[in-house]
N, CA, C, O and CB atoms as a CASP TS submission, in Angstrom:
PFRMAT TS
TARGET T0000
AUTHOR 0000-0000-0000
METHOD Language model
MODEL 1
PARENT N/A
ATOM      1  N   MET     1       8.664 -28.503   2.881  1.00  0.00           N
ATOM      2  CA  MET     1       8.372 -28.898   1.526  1.00  0.00           C
ATOM      3  C   MET     1       7.273 -29.951   1.553  1.00  0.00           C
ATOM      4  O   MET     1       7.503 -31.063   2.029  1.00  0.00           O
ATOM      5  CB  MET     1       9.639 -29.425   0.816  1.00  0.00           C
ATOM      6  N   PRO     2       6.075 -29.625   1.050  1.00  0.00           N
ATOM      7  CA  PRO     2       5.013 -30.612   1.012  1.00  0.00           C
ATOM      8  C   PRO     2       5.275 -31.677  -0.059  1.00  0.00           C
ATOM      9  O   PRO     2       5.763 -31.388  -1.151  1.00  0.00           O
ATOM     10  CB  PRO     2       3.674 -29.928   0.759  1.00  0.00           C
ATOM     11  N   ILE     3       4.937 -32.903   0.294  1.00  0.00           N
ATOM     12  CA  ILE     3       4.985 -34.011  -0.654  1.00  0.00           C
ATOM     13  C   ILE     3       3.585 -34.607  -0.689  1.00  0.00           C
ATOM     14  O   ILE     3       3.066 -35.049   0.336  1.00  0.00           O
ATOM     15  CB  ILE     3       6.075 -35.093  -0.253  1.00  0.00           C
ATOM     16  N   VAL     4       2.983 -34.617  -1.856  1.00  0.00           N
ATOM     17  CA  VAL     4       1.638 -35.149  -2.043  1.00  0.00           C
ATOM     18  C   VAL     4       1.760 -36.470  -2.779  1.00  0.00           C
ATOM     19  O   VAL     4       2.413 -36.546  -3.820  1.00  0.00           O
ATOM     20  CB  VAL     4       0.724 -34.146  -2.824  1.00  0.00           C
ATOM     21  N   THR     5       1.132 -37.515  -2.244  1.00  0.00           N
ATOM     22  CA  THR     5       1.143 -38.816  -2.896  1.00  0.00           C
ATOM     23  C   THR     5      -0.250 -39.121  -3.420  1.00  0.00           C
ATOM     24  O   THR     5      -1.234 -39.046  -2.684  1.00  0.00           O
ATOM     25  CB  THR     5       1.621 -39.924  -1.925  1.00  0.00           C
ATOM     26  N   VAL     6      -0.322 -39.462  -4.692  1.00  0.00           N
ATOM     27  CA  VAL     6      -1.583 -39.818  -5.337  1.00  0.00           C
ATOM     28  C   VAL     6      -1.495 -41.279  -5.743  1.00  0.00           C
ATOM     29  O   VAL     6      -0.567 -41.676  -6.447  1.00  0.00           O
ATOM     30  CB  VAL     6      -1.882 -38.898  -6.576  1.00  0.00           C
ATOM     31  N   GLN     7      -2.449 -42.074  -5.305  1.00  0.00           N
ATOM     32  CA  GLN     7      -2.527 -43.470  -5.733  1.00  0.00           C
ATOM     33  C   GLN     7      -3.759 -43.583  -6.611  1.00  0.00           C
ATOM     34  O   GLN     7      -4.859 -43.197  -6.215  1.00  0.00           O
ATOM     35  CB  GLN     7      -2.590 -44.468  -4.505  1.00  0.00           C
ATOM     36  N   GLN     8      -3.560 -44.121  -7.810  1.00  0.00           N
ATOM     37  CA  GLN     8      -4.660 -44.166  -8.770  1.00  0.00           C
ATOM     38  C   GLN     8      -4.403 -45.252  -9.796  1.00  0.00           C
ATOM     39  O   GLN     8      -3.321 -45.835  -9.852  1.00  0.00           O
ATOM     40  CB  GLN     8      -4.843 -42.802  -9.463  1.00  0.00           C
ATOM     41  N   GLY     9      -5.407 -45.509 -10.596  1.00  0.00           N
ATOM     42  CA  GLY     9      -5.240 -46.368 -11.750  1.00  0.00           C
ATOM     43  C   GLY     9      -4.514 -45.601 -12.838  1.00  0.00           C
ATOM     44  O   GLY     9      -4.351 -44.386 -12.737  1.00  0.00           O
ATOM     45  N   PRO    10      -4.079 -46.295 -13.872  1.00  0.00           N
ATOM     46  CA  PRO    10      -3.332 -45.643 -14.953  1.00  0.00           C
ATOM     47  C   PRO    10      -4.126 -44.517 -15.624  1.00  0.00           C
ATOM     48  O   PRO    10      -5.328 -44.638 -15.861  1.00  0.00           O
ATOM     49  CB  PRO    10      -2.931 -46.673 -15.995  1.00  0.00           C
ATOM     50  N   ARG    11      -3.431 -43.438 -15.918  1.00  0.00           N
ATOM     51  CA  ARG    11      -4.002 -42.288 -16.629  1.00  0.00           C
ATOM     52  C   ARG    11      -3.003 -41.843 -17.690  1.00  0.00           C
ATOM     53  O   ARG    11      -1.842 -42.252 -17.665  1.00  0.00           O
ATOM     54  CB  ARG    11      -4.340 -41.109 -15.642  1.00  0.00           C
ATOM     55  N   THR    12      -3.445 -41.017 -18.610  1.00  0.00           N
ATOM     56  CA  THR    12      -2.551 -40.508 -19.653  1.00  0.00           C
ATOM     57  C   THR    12      -1.574 -39.496 -19.064  1.00  0.00           C
ATOM     58  O   THR    12      -1.821 -38.918 -18.006  1.00  0.00           O
ATOM     59  CB  THR    12      -3.361 -39.864 -20.802  1.00  0.00           C
ATOM     60  N   VAL    13      -0.476 -39.295 -19.758  1.00  0.00           N
ATOM     61  CA  VAL    13       0.513 -38.305 -19.321  1.00  0.00           C
ATOM     62  C   VAL    13      -0.121 -36.920 -19.273  1.00  0.00           C
ATOM     63  O   VAL    13       0.181 -36.136 -18.373  1.00  0.00           O
ATOM     64  CB  VAL    13       1.742 -38.304 -20.263  1.00  0.00           C
ATOM     65  N   GLU    14      -0.983 -36.612 -20.217  1.00  0.00           N
ATOM     66  CA  GLU    14      -1.621 -35.295 -20.242  1.00  0.00           C
ATOM     67  C   GLU    14      -2.459 -35.068 -18.981  1.00  0.00           C
ATOM     68  O   GLU    14      -2.410 -33.991 -18.387  1.00  0.00           O
ATOM     69  CB  GLU    14      -2.503 -35.151 -21.497  1.00  0.00           C
ATOM     70  N   LEU    15      -3.224 -36.080 -18.575  1.00  0.00           N
ATOM     71  CA  LEU    15      -4.031 -35.938 -17.364  1.00  0.00           C
ATOM     72  C   LEU    15      -3.158 -35.811 -16.120  1.00  0.00           C
ATOM     73  O   LEU    15      -3.488 -35.055 -15.207  1.00  0.00           O
ATOM     74  CB  LEU    15      -4.974 -37.128 -17.216  1.00  0.00           C
ATOM     75  N   LYS    16      -2.054 -36.539 -16.080  1.00  0.00           N
ATOM     76  CA  LYS    16      -1.153 -36.451 -14.930  1.00  0.00           C
ATOM     77  C   LYS    16      -0.487 -35.078 -14.873  1.00  0.00           C
ATOM     78  O   LYS    16      -0.307 -34.528 -13.787  1.00  0.00           O
ATOM     79  CB  LYS    16      -0.083 -37.560 -14.994  1.00  0.00           C
ATOM     80  N   ARG    17      -0.127 -34.526 -16.006  1.00  0.00           N
ATOM     81  CA  ARG    17       0.436 -33.160 -16.022  1.00  0.00           C
ATOM     82  C   ARG    17      -0.548 -32.165 -15.440  1.00  0.00           C
ATOM     83  O   ARG    17      -0.181 -31.316 -14.628  1.00  0.00           O
ATOM     84  CB  ARG    17       0.816 -32.741 -17.455  1.00  0.00           C
ATOM     85  N   GLU    18      -1.803 -32.273 -15.859  1.00  0.00           N
ATOM     86  CA  GLU    18      -2.836 -31.361 -15.374  1.00  0.00           C
ATOM     87  C   GLU    18      -3.046 -31.523 -13.868  1.00  0.00           C
ATOM     88  O   GLU    18      -3.184 -30.534 -13.148  1.00  0.00           O
ATOM     89  CB  GLU    18      -4.155 -31.601 -16.122  1.00  0.00           C
ATOM     90  N   LEU    19      -3.070 -32.759 -13.399  1.00  0.00           N
ATOM     91  CA  LEU    19      -3.251 -33.013 -11.975  1.00  0.00           C
ATOM     92  C   LEU    19      -2.107 -32.422 -11.156  1.00  0.00           C
ATOM     93  O   LEU    19      -2.343 -31.757 -10.147  1.00  0.00           O
ATOM     94  CB  LEU    19      -3.361 -34.513 -11.716  1.00  0.00           C
ATOM     95  N   VAL    20      -0.874 -32.661 -11.587  1.00  0.00           N
ATOM     96  CA  VAL    20       0.291 -32.139 -10.871  1.00  0.00           C
ATOM     97  C   VAL    20       0.245 -30.613 -10.809  1.00  0.00           C
ATOM     98  O   VAL    20       0.546 -30.022  -9.772  1.00  0.00           O
ATOM     99  CB  VAL    20       1.596 -32.605 -11.549  1.00  0.00           C
ATOM    100  N   LYS    21      -0.126 -29.990 -11.899  1.00  0.00           N
ATOM    101  CA  LYS    21      -0.216 -28.522 -11.942  1.00  0.00           C
ATOM    102  C   LYS    21      -1.273 -28.019 -10.961  1.00  0.00           C
ATOM    103  O   LYS    21      -1.028 -27.070 -10.215  1.00  0.00           O
ATOM    104  CB  LYS    21      -0.548 -28.037 -13.376  1.00  0.00           C
ATOM    105  N   LYS    22      -2.442 -28.649 -10.960  1.00  0.00           N
ATOM    106  CA  LYS    22      -3.529 -28.184 -10.098  1.00  0.00           C
ATOM    107  C   LYS    22      -3.217 -28.425  -8.618  1.00  0.00           C
ATOM    108  O   LYS    22      -3.527 -27.582  -7.776  1.00  0.00           O
ATOM    109  CB  LYS    22      -4.837 -28.884 -10.477  1.00  0.00           C
ATOM    110  N   ILE    23      -2.615 -29.555  -8.301  1.00  0.00           N
ATOM    111  CA  ILE    23      -2.236 -29.808  -6.911  1.00  0.00           C
ATOM    112  C   ILE    23      -1.192 -28.793  -6.458  1.00  0.00           C
ATOM    113  O   ILE    23      -1.293 -28.238  -5.365  1.00  0.00           O
ATOM    114  CB  ILE    23      -1.697 -31.246  -6.745  1.00  0.00           C
ATOM    115  N   THR    24      -0.194 -28.554  -7.296  1.00  0.00           N
ATOM    116  CA  THR    24       0.845 -27.577  -6.969  1.00  0.00           C
ATOM    117  C   THR    24       0.241 -26.196  -6.755  1.00  0.00           C
ATOM    118  O   THR    24       0.554 -25.523  -5.774  1.00  0.00           O
ATOM    119  CB  THR    24       1.904 -27.525  -8.079  1.00  0.00           C
ATOM    120  N   ASP    25      -0.625 -25.774  -7.675  1.00  0.00           N
ATOM    121  CA  ASP    25      -1.264 -24.460  -7.546  1.00  0.00           C
ATOM    122  C   ASP    25      -2.059 -24.348  -6.247  1.00  0.00           C
ATOM    123  O   ASP    25      -2.061 -23.293  -5.612  1.00  0.00           O
ATOM    124  CB  ASP    25      -2.183 -24.197  -8.742  1.00  0.00           C
ATOM    125  N   ALA    26      -2.729 -25.418  -5.850  1.00  0.00           N
ATOM    126  CA  ALA    26      -3.522 -25.392  -4.615  1.00  0.00           C
ATOM    127  C   ALA    26      -2.624 -25.178  -3.393  1.00  0.00           C
ATOM    128  O   ALA    26      -2.972 -24.410  -2.495  1.00  0.00           O
ATOM    129  CB  ALA    26      -4.321 -26.703  -4.463  1.00  0.00           C
ATOM    130  N   PHE    27      -1.472 -25.855  -3.356  1.00  0.00           N
ATOM    131  CA  PHE    27      -0.556 -25.679  -2.233  1.00  0.00           C
ATOM    132  C   PHE    27       0.069 -24.287  -2.237  1.00  0.00           C
ATOM    133  O   PHE    27       0.240 -23.678  -1.181  1.00  0.00           O
ATOM    134  CB  PHE    27       0.537 -26.744  -2.273  1.00  0.00           C
ATOM    135  N   VAL    28       0.405 -23.790  -3.404  1.00  0.00           N
ATOM    136  CA  VAL    28       0.980 -22.448  -3.502  1.00  0.00           C
ATOM    137  C   VAL    28      -0.008 -21.421  -2.954  1.00  0.00           C
ATOM    138  O   VAL    28       0.378 -20.516  -2.214  1.00  0.00           O
ATOM    139  CB  VAL    28       1.353 -22.113  -4.970  1.00  0.00           C
ATOM    140  N   GLU    29      -1.266 -21.562  -3.314  1.00  0.00           N
ATOM    141  CA  GLU    29      -2.279 -20.618  -2.847  1.00  0.00           C
ATOM    142  C   GLU    29      -2.581 -20.792  -1.357  1.00  0.00           C
ATOM    143  O   GLU    29      -2.636 -19.810  -0.616  1.00  0.00           O
ATOM    144  CB  GLU    29      -3.558 -20.784  -3.655  1.00  0.00           C
ATOM    145  N   ALA    30      -2.773 -22.021  -0.925  1.00  0.00           N
ATOM    146  CA  ALA    30      -3.183 -22.266   0.469  1.00  0.00           C
ATOM    147  C   ALA    30      -2.065 -21.981   1.468  1.00  0.00           C
ATOM    148  O   ALA    30      -2.315 -21.425   2.537  1.00  0.00           O
ATOM    149  CB  ALA    30      -3.647 -23.707   0.630  1.00  0.00           C
ATOM    150  N   TYR    31      -0.840 -22.356   1.126  1.00  0.00           N
ATOM    151  CA  TYR    31       0.269 -22.230   2.068  1.00  0.00           C
ATOM    152  C   TYR    31       1.180 -21.042   1.787  1.00  0.00           C
ATOM    153  O   TYR    31       2.094 -20.749   2.557  1.00  0.00           O
ATOM    154  CB  TYR    31       1.079 -23.482   2.054  1.00  0.00           C
ATOM    155  N   GLU    32       0.916 -20.361   0.671  1.00  0.00           N
ATOM    156  CA  GLU    32       1.733 -19.210   0.276  1.00  0.00           C
ATOM    157  C   GLU    32       3.211 -19.593   0.221  1.00  0.00           C
ATOM    158  O   GLU    32       4.057 -18.960   0.852  1.00  0.00           O
ATOM    159  CB  GLU    32       1.524 -18.035   1.256  1.00  0.00           C
ATOM    160  N   ILE    33       3.498 -20.636  -0.542  1.00  0.00           N
ATOM    161  CA  ILE    33       4.858 -21.154  -0.704  1.00  0.00           C
ATOM    162  C   ILE    33       5.212 -21.172  -2.184  1.00  0.00           C
ATOM    163  O   ILE    33       4.318 -21.154  -3.030  1.00  0.00           O
ATOM    164  CB  ILE    33       4.993 -22.578  -0.088  1.00  0.00           C
ATOM    165  N   PRO    34       6.495 -21.207  -2.509  1.00  0.00           N
ATOM    166  CA  PRO    34       6.890 -21.277  -3.916  1.00  0.00           C
ATOM    167  C   PRO    34       6.541 -22.652  -4.514  1.00  0.00           C
ATOM    168  O   PRO    34       6.620 -23.677  -3.836  1.00  0.00           O
ATOM    169  CB  PRO    34       8.406 -20.996  -4.061  1.00  0.00           C
ATOM    170  N   ALA    35       6.165 -22.646  -5.765  1.00  0.00           N
ATOM    171  CA  ALA    35       5.823 -23.886  -6.462  1.00  0.00           C
ATOM    172  C   ALA    35       6.986 -24.879  -6.427  1.00  0.00           C
ATOM    173  O   ALA    35       6.768 -26.091  -6.411  1.00  0.00           O
ATOM    174  CB  ALA    35       5.429 -23.588  -7.916  1.00  0.00           C
ATOM    175  N   GLU    36       8.199 -24.377  -6.416  1.00  0.00           N
ATOM    176  CA  GLU    36       9.386 -25.247  -6.429  1.00  0.00           C
ATOM    177  C   GLU    36       9.489 -26.128  -5.194  1.00  0.00           C
ATOM    178  O   GLU    36      10.231 -27.110  -5.196  1.00  0.00           O
ATOM    179  CB  GLU    36      10.636 -24.410  -6.548  1.00  0.00           C
ATOM    180  N   THR    37       8.755 -25.789  -4.139  1.00  0.00           N
ATOM    181  CA  THR    37       8.846 -26.580  -2.914  1.00  0.00           C
ATOM    182  C   THR    37       7.824 -27.711  -2.853  1.00  0.00           C
ATOM    183  O   THR    37       7.861 -28.527  -1.933  1.00  0.00           O
ATOM    184  CB  THR    37       8.671 -25.685  -1.720  1.00  0.00           C
ATOM    185  N   VAL    38       6.919 -27.767  -3.817  1.00  0.00           N
ATOM    186  CA  VAL    38       5.858 -28.774  -3.810  1.00  0.00           C
ATOM    187  C   VAL    38       6.268 -29.957  -4.684  1.00  0.00           C
ATOM    188  O   VAL    38       6.669 -29.789  -5.835  1.00  0.00           O
ATOM    189  CB  VAL    38       4.517 -28.168  -4.307  1.00  0.00           C
ATOM    190  N   GLN    39       6.159 -31.157  -4.112  1.00  0.00           N
ATOM    191  CA  GLN    39       6.423 -32.372  -4.876  1.00  0.00           C
ATOM    192  C   GLN    39       5.142 -33.201  -4.928  1.00  0.00           C
ATOM    193  O   GLN    39       4.423 -33.314  -3.935  1.00  0.00           O
ATOM    194  CB  GLN    39       7.597 -33.191  -4.248  1.00  0.00           C
ATOM    195  N   VAL    40       4.869 -33.773  -6.086  1.00  0.00           N
ATOM    196  CA  VAL    40       3.711 -34.646  -6.262  1.00  0.00           C
ATOM    197  C   VAL    40       4.216 -35.976  -6.787  1.00  0.00           C
ATOM    198  O   VAL    40       4.874 -36.046  -7.826  1.00  0.00           O
ATOM    199  CB  VAL    40       2.650 -34.017  -7.233  1.00  0.00           C
ATOM    200  N   TRP    41       3.895 -37.033  -6.047  1.00  0.00           N
ATOM    201  CA  TRP    41       4.291 -38.382  -6.459  1.00  0.00           C
ATOM    202  C   TRP    41       3.041 -39.126  -6.878  1.00  0.00           C
ATOM    203  O   TRP    41       2.062 -39.183  -6.133  1.00  0.00           O
ATOM    204  CB  TRP    41       5.042 -39.142  -5.312  1.00  0.00           C
ATOM    205  N   ILE    42       3.075 -39.693  -8.062  1.00  0.00           N
ATOM    206  CA  ILE    42       1.935 -40.457  -8.571  1.00  0.00           C
ATOM    207  C   ILE    42       2.319 -41.928  -8.617  1.00  0.00           C
ATOM    208  O   ILE    42       3.273 -42.320  -9.288  1.00  0.00           O
ATOM    209  CB  ILE    42       1.497 -39.952  -9.984  1.00  0.00           C
ATOM    210  N   HIS    43       1.559 -42.728  -7.893  1.00  0.00           N
ATOM    211  CA  HIS    43       1.751 -44.176  -7.897  1.00  0.00           C
ATOM    212  C   HIS    43       0.565 -44.781  -8.642  1.00  0.00           C
ATOM    213  O   HIS    43      -0.571 -44.720  -8.172  1.00  0.00           O
ATOM    214  CB  HIS    43       1.874 -44.759  -6.427  1.00  0.00           C
ATOM    215  N   GLU    44       0.834 -45.354  -9.789  1.00  0.00           N
ATOM    216  CA  GLU    44      -0.234 -45.974 -10.563  1.00  0.00           C
ATOM    217  C   GLU    44      -0.318 -47.465 -10.250  1.00  0.00           C
ATOM    218  O   GLU    44       0.681 -48.184 -10.261  1.00  0.00           O
ATOM    219  CB  GLU    44      -0.009 -45.752 -12.069  1.00  0.00           C
ATOM    220  N   VAL    45      -1.525 -47.895  -9.977  1.00  0.00           N
ATOM    221  CA  VAL    45      -1.781 -49.286  -9.646  1.00  0.00           C
ATOM    222  C   VAL    45      -2.512 -49.920 -10.825  1.00  0.00           C
ATOM    223  O   VAL    45      -3.568 -49.428 -11.224  1.00  0.00           O
ATOM    224  CB  VAL    45      -2.608 -49.417  -8.323  1.00  0.00           C
ATOM    225  N   PRO    46      -1.977 -50.998 -11.389  1.00  0.00           N
ATOM    226  CA  PRO    46      -2.657 -51.650 -12.508  1.00  0.00           C
ATOM    227  C   PRO    46      -4.030 -52.183 -12.078  1.00  0.00           C
ATOM    228  O   PRO    46      -4.230 -52.545 -10.919  1.00  0.00           O
ATOM    229  CB  PRO    46      -1.790 -52.798 -13.065  1.00  0.00           C
ATOM    230  N   ALA    47      -4.952 -52.224 -13.013  1.00  0.00           N
ATOM    231  CA  ALA    47      -6.321 -52.656 -12.722  1.00  0.00           C
ATOM    232  C   ALA    47      -6.380 -54.088 -12.191  1.00  0.00           C
ATOM    233  O   ALA    47      -7.329 -54.449 -11.496  1.00  0.00           O
ATOM    234  CB  ALA    47      -7.174 -52.540 -13.972  1.00  0.00           C
ATOM    235  N   ASP    48      -5.383 -54.900 -12.508  1.00  0.00           N
ATOM    236  CA  ASP    48      -5.392 -56.276 -11.997  1.00  0.00           C
ATOM    237  C   ASP    48      -4.720 -56.400 -10.621  1.00  0.00           C
ATOM    238  O   ASP    48      -4.569 -57.502 -10.093  1.00  0.00           O
ATOM    239  CB  ASP    48      -4.695 -57.198 -12.990  1.00  0.00           C
ATOM    240  N   SER    49      -4.322 -55.266 -10.054  1.00  0.00           N
ATOM    241  CA  SER    49      -3.704 -55.255  -8.722  1.00  0.00           C
ATOM    242  C   SER    49      -4.484 -54.378  -7.751  1.00  0.00           C
ATOM    243  O   SER    49      -3.936 -53.898  -6.758  1.00  0.00           O
ATOM    244  CB  SER    49      -2.257 -54.767  -8.813  1.00  0.00           C
ATOM    245  N   TRP    50      -5.775 -54.172  -8.045  1.00  0.00           N
ATOM    246  CA  TRP    50      -6.572 -53.253  -7.255  1.00  0.00           C
ATOM    247  C   TRP    50      -8.006 -53.771  -7.256  1.00  0.00           C
ATOM    248  O   TRP    50      -8.542 -54.119  -8.308  1.00  0.00           O
ATOM    249  CB  TRP    50      -6.488 -51.790  -7.816  1.00  0.00           C
ATOM    250  N   GLY    51      -8.615 -53.822  -6.107  1.00  0.00           N
ATOM    251  CA  GLY    51      -9.981 -54.300  -6.023  1.00  0.00           C
ATOM    252  C   GLY    51     -10.863 -53.385  -5.218  1.00  0.00           C
ATOM    253  O   GLY    51     -10.389 -52.599  -4.398  1.00  0.00           O
ATOM    254  N   ALA    52     -12.148 -53.495  -5.460  1.00  0.00           N
ATOM    255  CA  ALA    52     -13.152 -52.746  -4.698  1.00  0.00           C
ATOM    256  C   ALA    52     -14.405 -53.619  -4.606  1.00  0.00           C
ATOM    257  O   ALA    52     -14.803 -54.260  -5.578  1.00  0.00           O
ATOM    258  CB  ALA    52     -13.472 -51.346  -5.373  1.00  0.00           C
ATOM    259  N   ALA    53     -15.004 -53.633  -3.447  1.00  0.00           N
ATOM    260  CA  ALA    53     -16.236 -54.384  -3.223  1.00  0.00           C
ATOM    261  C   ALA    53     -16.073 -55.865  -3.576  1.00  0.00           C
ATOM    262  O   ALA    53     -17.007 -56.495  -4.073  1.00  0.00           O
ATOM    263  CB  ALA    53     -17.373 -53.777  -4.039  1.00  0.00           C
ATOM    264  N   GLY    54     -14.893 -56.413  -3.320  1.00  0.00           N
ATOM    265  CA  GLY    54     -14.641 -57.829  -3.535  1.00  0.00           C
ATOM    266  C   GLY    54     -14.334 -58.236  -4.960  1.00  0.00           C
ATOM    267  O   GLY    54     -14.279 -59.428  -5.263  1.00  0.00           O
ATOM    268  N   THR    55     -14.131 -57.260  -5.848  1.00  0.00           N
ATOM    269  CA  THR    55     -13.889 -57.551  -7.253  1.00  0.00           C
ATOM    270  C   THR    55     -12.682 -56.767  -7.756  1.00  0.00           C
ATOM    271  O   THR    55     -12.507 -55.594  -7.424  1.00  0.00           O
ATOM    272  CB  THR    55     -15.131 -57.224  -8.095  1.00  0.00           C
ATOM    273  N   LEU    56     -11.861 -57.423  -8.551  1.00  0.00           N
ATOM    274  CA  LEU    56     -10.756 -56.681  -9.188  1.00  0.00           C
ATOM    275  C   LEU    56     -11.320 -55.637 -10.131  1.00  0.00           C
ATOM    276  O   LEU    56     -12.315 -55.871 -10.818  1.00  0.00           O
ATOM    277  CB  LEU    56      -9.804 -57.641  -9.956  1.00  0.00           C
ATOM    278  N   ILE    57     -10.683 -54.499 -10.156  1.00  0.00           N
ATOM    279  CA  ILE    57     -11.097 -53.424 -11.069  1.00  0.00           C
ATOM    280  C   ILE    57     -11.013 -53.931 -12.509  1.00  0.00           C
ATOM    281  O   ILE    57     -11.835 -53.550 -13.342  1.00  0.00           O
ATOM    282  CB  ILE    57     -10.207 -52.147 -10.879  1.00  0.00           C
ATOM    283  N   ALA    58     -10.037 -54.779 -12.813  1.00  0.00           N
ATOM    284  CA  ALA    58      -9.878 -55.318 -14.166  1.00  0.00           C
ATOM    285  C   ALA    58     -11.093 -56.139 -14.593  1.00  0.00           C
ATOM    286  O   ALA    58     -11.343 -56.287 -15.790  1.00  0.00           O
ATOM    287  CB  ALA    58      -8.617 -56.178 -14.247  1.00  0.00           C
ATOM    288  N   ASP    59     -11.844 -56.669 -13.648  1.00  0.00           N
ATOM    289  CA  ASP    59     -12.995 -57.503 -13.966  1.00  0.00           C
ATOM    290  C   ASP    59     -14.275 -56.722 -14.123  1.00  0.00           C
ATOM    291  O   ASP    59     -15.317 -57.297 -14.438  1.00  0.00           O
ATOM    292  CB  ASP    59     -13.179 -58.530 -12.915  1.00  0.00           C
ATOM    293  N   LYS    60     -14.220 -55.426 -13.912  1.00  0.00           N
ATOM    294  CA  LYS    60     -15.437 -54.605 -14.032  1.00  0.00           C
ATOM    295  C   LYS    60     -15.627 -54.121 -15.436  1.00  0.00           C
ATOM    296  O   LYS    60     -16.598 -53.419 -15.721  1.00  0.00           O
ATOM    297  CB  LYS    60     -15.389 -53.419 -13.089  1.00  0.00           C
TER
END
């Protein structure tokens, strides 16, 4: 059973639904496995808890 972990900034529920569907479909096609065996975990990181290039994302 594949488990996919996505770490990202906050997104809408609609976008997360679409992402989960597309990731699941990719595993079903590539591995020829049932969709029921694919799990997708989304970890959202707030903009004030994530930085890039020495700056918090919240400050950009």
